[in-house]
C-alpha positions as CSV (number, residue, x, y, z in Angstrom):
1,X,89.1,7.4,59.0
2,X,85.8,7.6,60.8
3,X,85.1,11.0,59.4
4,X,85.8,9.8,55.9
5,X,83.6,6.7,56.4
6,X,80.8,8.9,57.7
7,X,81.0,11.2,54.7
8,X,81.0,8.3,52.3
9,X,77.9,6.8,53.9
10,X,76.1,10.2,53.9
11,X,77.0,10.7,50.2
12,X,75.6,7.2,49.3
13,X,72.4,8.0,51.2
14,X,72.0,11.3,49.4
15,X,72.5,9.7,46.0
16,X,70.0,6.9,46.9
17,X,67.5,9.5,48.0
18,X,68.0,11.6,44.9
19,X,67.6,8.5,42.6
20,X,64.4,7.4,44.4
21,X,63.0,10.9,44.2
22,X,63.7,11.1,40.4
23,X,62.0,7.7,39.9
24,X,59.0,8.9,41.9
25,X,58.7,12.0,39.7
26,X,59.1,10.0,36.5
27,X,56.4,7.6,37.8
28,X,54.1,10.4,38.5
29,X,54.8,12.0,35.1
30,X,54.0,8.7,33.3
31,X,50.7,8.3,35.2
32,X,49.5,11.8,34.6
33,X,50.9,12.3,31.1
34,X,48.8,9.6,29.4
35,X,45.6,11.3,28.0
36,X,42.3,9.4,28.6
37,X,40.9,7.1,25.9
38,X,37.9,8.4,23.9
39,X,34.6,6.6,24.6
40,X,31.1,6.4,23.3
41,X,32.0,7.0,19.7
42,X,28.9,6.9,17.5
43,X,27.2,8.0,14.3
44,X,24.4,10.6,14.8
45,X,23.4,12.1,11.5
46,X,23.7,11.9,7.7
47,X,22.7,14.7,5.3
48,X,19.9,14.1,2.8
49,X,22.2,14.8,-0.2
50,X,24.4,13.0,-2.6
51,X,27.8,12.4,-1.1
52,X,26.5,13.6,2.3
53,X,28.3,14.7,5.4
54,X,28.2,12.0,8.1
55,X,28.3,13.2,11.7
56,X,30.4,11.4,14.2
57,X,30.3,12.3,18.0
58,X,32.1,11.0,21.1
59,X,32.3,11.9,24.8
60,X,34.6,14.8,25.6
61,X,37.9,14.1,27.4
62,X,39.1,16.2,30.3
63,X,42.8,16.9,31.1
64,X,43.0,19.6,33.8
65,X,44.0,22.9,32.4
66,X,45.5,21.5,29.2
67,X,43.7,21.8,25.9
68,X,42.4,18.6,24.4
69,X,42.5,17.8,20.7
70,X,41.1,14.8,18.9
71,X,42.5,12.9,16.0
72,X,40.1,11.0,13.7
73,X,41.0,8.2,11.3
74,X,38.9,6.1,8.9
75,X,39.4,2.7,7.2
76,X,37.7,0.5,4.7
77,X,39.2,-2.7,6.1
78,X,40.3,-1.8,9.7
79,X,43.9,-2.5,8.6
80,X,44.9,0.6,6.6
81,X,43.9,3.8,8.3
82,X,43.5,7.3,6.7
83,X,44.1,10.5,8.7
84,X,40.9,12.7,8.7
85,X,42.5,15.6,10.7
86,X,42.4,17.0,14.2
87,X,39.3,18.6,16.0
88,X,38.8,20.9,18.9
89,X,35.3,19.6,19.7
90,X,34.1,16.0,20.3
91,X,32.4,15.9,16.9
92,X,33.4,15.6,13.2
93,X,31.8,15.5,9.7
94,X,33.2,13.0,7.3
95,X,32.4,11.4,3.9
96,X,32.1,7.7,3.1
97,X,34.8,6.4,0.8
98,X,33.6,6.3,-2.9
99,X,31.3,3.5,-3.6
100,X,31.2,2.3,0.1
101,X,28.1,2.0,2.2
102,X,30.1,0.7,5.3
103,X,33.5,1.9,6.6
104,X,35.2,2.3,10.0
105,X,36.3,5.2,12.2
106,X,38.4,5.6,15.4
107,X,39.4,8.6,17.5
108,X,42.2,9.4,20.0
109,X,42.6,12.4,22.3
110,X,45.8,14.2,22.9
111,X,47.2,17.3,24.6
112,X,49.7,19.8,23.1
113,X,51.5,22.9,24.4
114,X,50.2,25.0,21.5
115,X,47.4,24.9,19.0
116,X,47.4,21.9,16.6
117,X,50.8,20.6,17.6
118,X,51.6,17.7,15.3
119,X,50.3,14.6,16.9
120,X,53.3,12.5,16.0
121,X,55.6,14.8,17.9
122,X,55.7,12.6,21.0
123,X,58.1,15.0,22.7
124,X,55.4,17.6,22.7
125,X,52.1,15.7,22.8
126,X,50.6,13.3,25.3
127,X,48.5,10.9,23.2
128,X,45.7,8.7,24.5
129,X,44.8,5.3,23.2
130,X,42.6,4.8,20.1
131,X,38.9,4.4,20.8
132,X,37.0,1.3,20.0
133,X,36.4,1.0,16.3
134,X,33.0,2.3,15.1
135,X,31.2,0.8,12.1
136,X,29.9,3.8,10.1
137,X,27.0,3.3,7.7
138,X,26.2,5.4,4.6
139,X,23.1,5.4,2.5
140,X,22.7,2.5,0.1
141,X,22.4,3.9,-3.4
142,X,20.5,0.9,-4.9
143,X,16.8,0.2,-4.6
144,X,14.8,-3.0,-5.0
145,X,14.0,-3.8,-8.6
146,X,10.4,-5.0,-8.1
147,X,7.7,-5.2,-5.5
148,X,5.3,-8.2,-5.8
149,X,2.0,-8.6,-4.0
150,X,1.6,-12.0,-2.3
151,X,-1.7,-11.7,-0.5
152,X,-4.7,-9.3,-0.1
153,X,-7.5,-9.4,2.4
154,X,-10.1,-6.8,3.4
155,X,-7.8,-5.3,6.0
156,X,-4.2,-6.2,5.0
157,X,-1.7,-6.4,2.1
158,X,1.4,-8.6,1.9
159,X,4.4,-8.0,-0.4
160,X,7.9,-9.3,-1.2
161,X,10.7,-7.7,-3.2
162,X,14.1,-8.4,-4.5
163,X,16.7,-8.1,-1.8
164,X,19.1,-5.1,-2.0
165,X,22.8,-5.9,-1.6
166,X,24.2,-4.7,1.7
167,X,20.8,-3.7,3.2
168,X,20.3,-4.5,6.9
169,X,16.5,-4.0,6.5
170,X,13.8,-2.0,4.8
171,X,11.5,0.9,5.6
172,X,8.0,0.5,4.1
173,X,6.0,3.7,3.7
174,X,2.3,3.4,2.8
175,X,-0.6,5.8,2.4
176,X,-4.1,6.0,0.7
177,X,-3.5,6.8,-3.0
178,X,-3.1,10.5,-3.4
179,X,-3.0,11.3,0.3
180,X,0.7,11.2,1.1
181,X,0.2,13.4,4.2
182,X,-1.6,10.4,5.8
183,X,1.5,8.2,5.4
184,X,2.5,5.6,7.9
185,X,5.6,3.4,8.0
186,X,7.0,0.1,9.3
187,X,10.4,-1.5,9.2
188,X,11.4,-5.1,8.5
189,X,14.6,-7.0,8.6
190,X,13.6,-9.2,5.6
191,X,12.6,-8.5,2.1
192,X,8.9,-9.0,2.8
193,X,6.1,-7.5,4.9
194,X,2.4,-7.5,5.8
195,X,0.7,-4.2,6.3
196,X,-2.3,-4.5,8.6
197,X,-5.2,-2.5,9.8
198,X,-6.0,-1.1,6.4
199,X,-9.5,0.0,5.1
200,X,-11.6,-2.5,3.2
201,X,-11.7,-1.8,-0.5
202,X,-8.9,0.8,-0.2
203,X,-6.3,1.8,-2.8
204,X,-2.8,2.3,-1.3
205,X,0.7,3.5,-2.5
206,X,3.6,1.5,-1.1
207,X,7.2,2.7,-1.1
208,X,10.2,0.5,-0.1
209,X,13.5,2.0,1.0
210,X,16.7,0.1,1.8
211,X,18.2,0.6,5.3
212,X,21.8,0.4,6.4
213,X,22.2,0.1,10.2
214,X,24.8,-0.1,13.0
215,X,24.0,-0.5,16.7
216,X,23.0,3.2,17.1
217,X,22.1,4.6,13.7
218,X,20.2,3.8,10.6
219,X,20.8,5.4,7.2
220,X,17.8,5.4,4.9
221,X,18.3,5.3,1.2
222,X,17.3,8.4,-0.8
223,X,15.8,6.2,-3.6
224,X,12.8,3.9,-3.4
225,X,10.6,1.6,-5.4
226,X,6.9,2.3,-5.5
227,X,3.8,0.2,-6.3
228,X,0.1,0.5,-5.8
229,X,-2.3,-2.1,-4.4
230,X,-5.9,-2.5,-3.3
231,X,-7.3,-4.3,-0.3
232,X,-10.0,-6.9,-1.1
233,X,-13.3,-5.3,-1.8
234,X,-16.4,-6.1,0.2
235,X,-19.3,-8.0,-1.1
236,X,-21.2,-6.1,-3.8
237,X,-24.5,-4.7,-2.5
238,X,-27.8,-3.8,-4.2
239,X,-27.1,-5.8,-7.3
240,X,-29.9,-5.1,-9.8
241,X,-30.8,-5.8,-13.4
242,X,-31.7,-2.5,-15.1
243,X,-32.7,-3.8,-18.5
244,X,-33.0,-7.2,-20.2
245,X,-33.4,-7.6,-23.9
246,X,-32.7,-10.5,-26.2
247,X,-28.9,-10.6,-26.5
248,X,-28.4,-7.8,-24.0
249,X,-28.7,-7.2,-20.2
250,X,-27.6,-4.3,-18.1
251,X,-26.8,-4.3,-14.3
252,X,-26.0,-1.9,-11.6
253,X,-24.7,-2.0,-8.0
254,X,-23.3,0.1,-5.2
255,X,-20.0,1.7,-5.9
256,X,-16.7,0.0,-5.1
257,X,-13.8,2.4,-4.4
258,X,-10.7,0.4,-5.0
259,X,-11.7,-2.3,-7.5
260,X,-12.5,-1.5,-11.0
261,X,-12.6,-5.1,-12.2
262,X,-15.5,-7.5,-11.8
263,X,-16.6,-10.9,-12.8
264,X,-20.2,-11.3,-14.0
265,X,-22.0,-14.7,-14.4
266,X,-25.4,-15.4,-15.9
267,X,-26.9,-18.8,-16.0
268,X,-30.2,-20.6,-16.4
269,X,-32.5,-20.6,-13.4
270,X,-32.1,-24.3,-13.0
271,X,-28.3,-23.8,-12.5
272,X,-28.7,-20.8,-10.1
273,X,-27.5,-22.6,-6.9
274,X,-24.0,-23.6,-8.2
275,X,-23.5,-21.8,-11.5
276,X,-21.8,-24.8,-13.0
277,X,-22.6,-23.9,-16.6
278,X,-23.0,-20.1,-16.9
279,X,-24.0,-18.9,-20.3
280,X,-22.1,-15.6,-19.5
281,X,-18.8,-15.6,-17.6
282,X,-17.1,-12.3,-18.1
283,X,-14.1,-10.9,-16.2
284,X,-13.1,-7.4,-17.3
285,X,-12.9,-3.8,-16.2
286,X,-16.2,-2.1,-15.7
287,X,-17.5,1.2,-14.4
288,X,-17.8,1.1,-10.6
289,X,-21.5,1.7,-10.9
290,X,-22.3,-1.3,-13.1
291,X,-22.0,-3.0,-16.5
292,X,-23.7,-4.5,-19.4
293,X,-23.2,-7.7,-21.3
294,X,-23.9,-8.5,-24.9
295,X,-24.5,-12.2,-25.5
296,X,-26.6,-14.0,-28.1
297,X,-27.2,-16.6,-25.5
298,X,-29.6,-14.3,-23.7
299,X,-33.0,-15.1,-25.3
300,X,-36.3,-13.3,-25.3
301,X,-39.0,-14.6,-22.9
302,X,-36.6,-16.5,-20.7
303,X,-35.6,-16.3,-17.0
304,X,-32.0,-16.2,-15.9
305,X,-30.0,-15.9,-12.7
306,X,-27.0,-13.6,-12.3
307,X,-24.3,-12.8,-9.7
308,X,-21.3,-10.5,-9.7
309,X,-18.1,-10.1,-7.6
310,X,-15.2,-7.7,-7.7
311,X,-11.5,-8.6,-7.7
312,X,-8.1,-7.1,-7.4
313,X,-4.9,-8.1,-9.0
314,X,-1.9,-8.6,-6.7
315,X,0.8,-6.0,-7.4
316,X,3.3,-7.0,-10.0
317,X,1.4,-10.2,-10.9
318,X,-1.6,-11.4,-12.9
319,X,-3.0,-13.2,-9.9
320,X,-6.6,-12.2,-9.0
321,X,-8.1,-12.2,-5.5
322,X,-11.8,-12.1,-5.4
323,X,-14.4,-10.7,-3.1
324,X,-17.5,-12.8,-2.1
325,X,-20.2,-13.2,-4.6
326,X,-23.2,-10.9,-4.5
327,X,-26.7,-12.1,-3.7
328,X,-28.0,-14.0,-6.7
329,X,-30.8,-12.2,-8.7
330,X,-33.2,-13.9,-11.1
331,X,-34.7,-11.9,-13.9
332,X,-36.7,-12.4,-17.1
333,X,-36.3,-10.9,-20.5
334,X,-39.2,-9.3,-22.2
335,X,-41.7,-11.6,-24.1
336,X,-40.7,-12.5,-27.6
337,X,-43.7,-10.5,-28.9
338,X,-45.7,-7.6,-27.5
339,X,-48.5,-5.9,-29.5
340,X,-50.9,-3.1,-28.7
341,X,-53.8,-1.7,-30.6
342,X,-56.7,0.6,-30.0
343,X,-59.8,-1.3,-29.0
344,X,-63.0,0.6,-28.3
345,X,-62.4,3.0,-25.4
346,X,-59.1,1.4,-24.5
347,X,-55.9,-0.2,-25.7
348,X,-55.7,-4.0,-26.1
349,X,-52.2,-5.4,-25.2
350,X,-51.1,-8.9,-26.1
351,X,-47.9,-10.8,-25.5
352,X,-46.4,-14.2,-26.0
353,X,-46.2,-16.5,-23.0
354,X,-43.0,-16.7,-21.0
355,X,-42.2,-20.2,-19.7
356,X,-41.9,-20.2,-15.9
357,X,-43.7,-16.9,-15.4
358,X,-45.9,-16.6,-12.3
359,X,-47.2,-13.2,-13.3
360,X,-46.8,-10.3,-15.7
361,X,-46.4,-6.6,-14.8
362,X,-47.8,-4.0,-17.2
363,X,-46.0,-0.7,-17.6
364,X,-47.2,2.4,-19.5
365,X,-45.8,5.8,-20.4
366,X,-46.5,8.7,-22.7
367,X,-42.8,9.1,-23.3
368,X,-40.3,6.6,-24.7
369,X,-37.9,7.5,-21.9
370,X,-37.6,4.2,-20.0
371,X,-37.4,6.0,-16.7
372,X,-40.9,7.5,-17.0
373,X,-42.9,4.2,-17.1
374,X,-45.5,3.5,-14.5
375,X,-46.8,0.1,-13.4
376,X,-50.5,0.0,-14.1
377,X,-51.3,-3.6,-13.2
378,X,-50.1,-7.1,-12.4
379,X,-51.9,-10.1,-14.0
380,X,-51.6,-13.8,-13.4
381,X,-49.5,-16.0,-15.5
382,X,-52.4,-17.6,-17.3
383,X,-53.2,-14.2,-18.9
384,X,-51.3,-13.1,-22.0
385,X,-53.5,-10.0,-22.7
386,X,-54.7,-6.9,-20.9
387,X,-57.0,-4.0,-21.9
388,X,-55.8,-0.6,-20.7
389,X,-58.6,1.9,-20.1
390,X,-57.1,4.3,-17.6
391,X,-53.6,5.7,-17.0
392,X,-52.8,7.4,-13.7
393,X,-56.4,7.1,-12.7
394,X,-57.6,9.1,-15.7
395,X,-59.2,8.1,-19.0
396,X,-56.9,7.8,-21.9
397,X,-56.1,11.0,-23.7
398,X,-57.1,11.5,-27.3
399,X,-54.5,11.8,-29.9
400,X,-51.8,10.6,-27.6
401,X,-49.0,8.1,-28.2
402,X,-48.7,5.4,-25.5
403,X,-45.7,3.2,-24.9
404,X,-46.3,-0.2,-23.3
405,X,-44.0,-2.8,-21.8
406,X,-44.5,-6.2,-20.1
407,X,-42.2,-7.6,-17.5
408,X,-42.4,-11.3,-16.7
409,X,-42.2,-12.3,-13.0
410,X,-41.3,-15.7,-11.6
411,X,-41.1,-17.3,-8.1
412,X,-37.8,-18.1,-6.6
413,X,-38.6,-20.0,-3.5
414,X,-41.1,-17.9,-1.7
415,X,-40.0,-14.6,-3.3
416,X,-40.7,-13.1,-6.7
417,X,-37.7,-12.8,-8.9
418,X,-36.1,-9.4,-9.6
419,X,-37.7,-7.3,-12.3
420,X,-35.7,-4.9,-14.4
421,X,-35.3,-1.4,-13.0
422,X,-36.3,0.1,-16.3
423,X,-38.7,-1.3,-18.9
424,X,-37.3,-3.3,-21.8
425,X,-38.3,-3.4,-25.4
426,X,-41.5,-1.2,-25.2
427,X,-44.1,-1.1,-28.0
428,X,-46.2,1.9,-29.0
429,X,-49.7,2.7,-30.0
430,X,-51.4,5.9,-31.0
431,X,-54.7,6.4,-29.2
432,X,-57.0,8.6,-31.3
433,X,-60.5,8.4,-29.7
């Protein structure tokens, strides 16, 4: 009986040991069989084409001597998932669902006893958990419909534009017009921006691209909207009156690069401080070197004051932004009447009096070309005649045509007013002695 009891006890012990050993093996198998979870899933690239490949990468998973495979799925709503296949390497190229700029991806790792064992065959494959879901961004196909300028200064330009559906932000590329190799860029999360540190009186091209971003990657739209804008021009320098006739006056100034539009005002001398009632107030496109005005209000033998400023129009609007006014110049038109006739050994010149004149300058030439005239004398305002006996320090030449012009001069404060660069309305006389 004792022997039988001993055998029974030994048998029970052996069975218990065997069962415990089996449980231990199974426990070890379960711990080691589970393949690690994929981590660091991210979007790294997108091709610059229509329907481009989007590159997804993740950290490689190790499982001893066993080969690791990866399974990739995508979804539009994180509920229904589409199988995108298996991969040897921790990277994949996929396409966005048609018409979608945002979708989702996830990856799991698994081991298999032979190449590309079917992942659902759980008797053969050890399958890891799905990775965290990745938000994948594709390029937004739309672009903003319009860019509108909101402000211009000498060194900055501000804009706003219609928001693009789905855009997480915008890239703004800008460069001097015609010099795209000098382009710079900025990004903004709103549909507006201010571009700073620009050159005064500079013309710029501005391009706006829609962005689509996740935490690690930004997809830039292939399409963009473009506009052109000019920073505020500087104050016009060297403003001069070139000619002044009854009904006509011409002006010139230093060139302005960006602006081609200017506002010119002419008023009576008595209104020269505030220009409350200008007789000429023209706003139009001119040559960058100057302009002329044609107005019946410009009378002969009269003094006027003039000023000019340039302006730019904000992109996409009719709103004008003006530069400071130029220095005011005061000028006189030629006398209503100038006569010249041969008198003895000289030429007698007479002209009608100009109200407000402080002096008269006498100009002479042997050519009608207004650029060839030489000032021969200045006479006081009480004089309205002058006898010319020499020209360029020599006696007058016989059988020669002389051209003569008179410029009125006035006092503005302590300074003489501006006289025209060229003579106006010259008269002629043939000297025969």
